C-alpha positions, -999 to +999 in steps of 0.1 A: -428+410+670-412+435+699-380+440+686-368+453+721-373+421+737-363+401+713-329+416+704-312+412+744-316+377+739-302+373+704-270+395+716-267+368+742-271+343+723-245+356+699-220+364+728-225+330+740-215+315+707-185+344+695-167+345+725-153+313+733-142+311+696-127+349+697-108+333+731-098+300+712-083+316+686-067+342+709-047+311+723-043+294+690-021+325+679-007+337+711+004+296+714+021+302+681+043+337+688+050+321+718+064+290+701+083+307+677+099+331+701+110+308+717+127+286+691+140+319+675+162+334+708+176+296+711+184+301+670+200+335+681+221+318+708+206+337+736+205+326+771+172+328+784+148+311+811+108+313+808+095+332+842+058+319+849+034+351+855+032+349+893+067+346+899+078+371+924+109+385+902+086+405+884+065+424+905+082+450+904+071+457+867+035+481+864+000+461+857-007+463+818-030+489+804-066+470+803-071+444+774-035+440+772-022+405+785+016+393+793+011+360+773+049+349+777+076+361+800+115+361+791+140+365+814+174+378+796+208+364+809+238+383+795+228+413+781+216+450+789+179+437+784+168+421+817+134+409+802+112+401+773+076+403+773+055+390+749+022+414+750-010+405+734-037+435+730-074+426+719-095+460+704-126+459+681-096+451+656-087+417+668-054+410+683-022+427+685+010+410+696+040+434+708+072+429+726+083+447+757+123+447+764+126+456+802+153+474+817+162+478+854+181+507+857+180+543+881+170+572+873+192+607+874+178+637+898+168+663+875+144+692+878+124+685+844+101+657+837+117+618+821+097+618+789+089+587+765+112+588+735+107+576+701+129+571+670+129+584+635+137+575+601+150+604+583+147+597+548+160+610+512+126+615+496+088+612+510+079+584+492+098+551+493+129+568+500+162+555+513+167+561+553+195+588+551+195+594+591+181+583+625+167+610+649+161+604+688+134+627+698+117+628+736+136+631+762+163+653+761+189+633+778+184+602+764+180+614+730+212+635+734+229+604+745+212+582+718+218+608+688+257+607+699+259+567+691+271+574+659+281+535+652+249+528+663+229+552+642+249+539+609+243+500+618+206+514+623+206+532+589+224+505+570+199+475+580+167+477+565+142+492+592+121+505+568+114+476+554+109+454+588+081+481+596+100+488+631+081+507+657+103+514+684+095+538+716+107+539+749+088+543+779+108+549+817+086+538+844+105+559+871+082+548+901+091+513+895+126+516+885+128+504+853+120+514+813+102+494+791+116+493+754+080+487+731+082+478+697+056+457+671+059+420+668+092+421+652+103+391+655+142+397+666+174+395+644+207+395+658+211+431+642+177+440+659+183+428+695+220+445+690+205+476+684+181+471+718+205+458+741+230+489+731+200+514+735+196+492+768+231+499+773+226+538+774+195+532+798+214+516+820+239+542+826+209+561+841+191+593+825 
């Protein structure tokens, strides 16, 4: 048997069988995430409107990276946060979900480039330590603003973020006039939304 001739046919048959299963699983998972996320926002008393993906009001948002898909879009009312995107990303390891918090904002005119900013938790020991400080690193101007917000830092320190395993990255999209706060999929709580909205408030003032 010439495997060089048989192998492509085998691969084609497997692909035809497995791909529908993969996409079906992705569809079911995203449906559960969307439902739970909508219910959670309702439970928290957050006013929002679900936005269709083809809506012209979100054209300003940069196209997502390859492999990413906006499973659902929520327009937030009466907050510094303007939109929440539920993002799925497919890789060889499966489907991962994340939340993008979108903030329309202005950018100050300055010589140095605008950089991404990350939150770093400072612990009192390397293994299983207690969070004793929160440090923002990245864009010099925005990091300074966030590091000087001591009320926010105290709340962040005392809310068990390490247990949540929260990953938080601030990504400025200067060309498009908005900033993206990207987190792993951590179901929003009152505290977490307070943190994100407080950060969004600093972003709204420009940097």
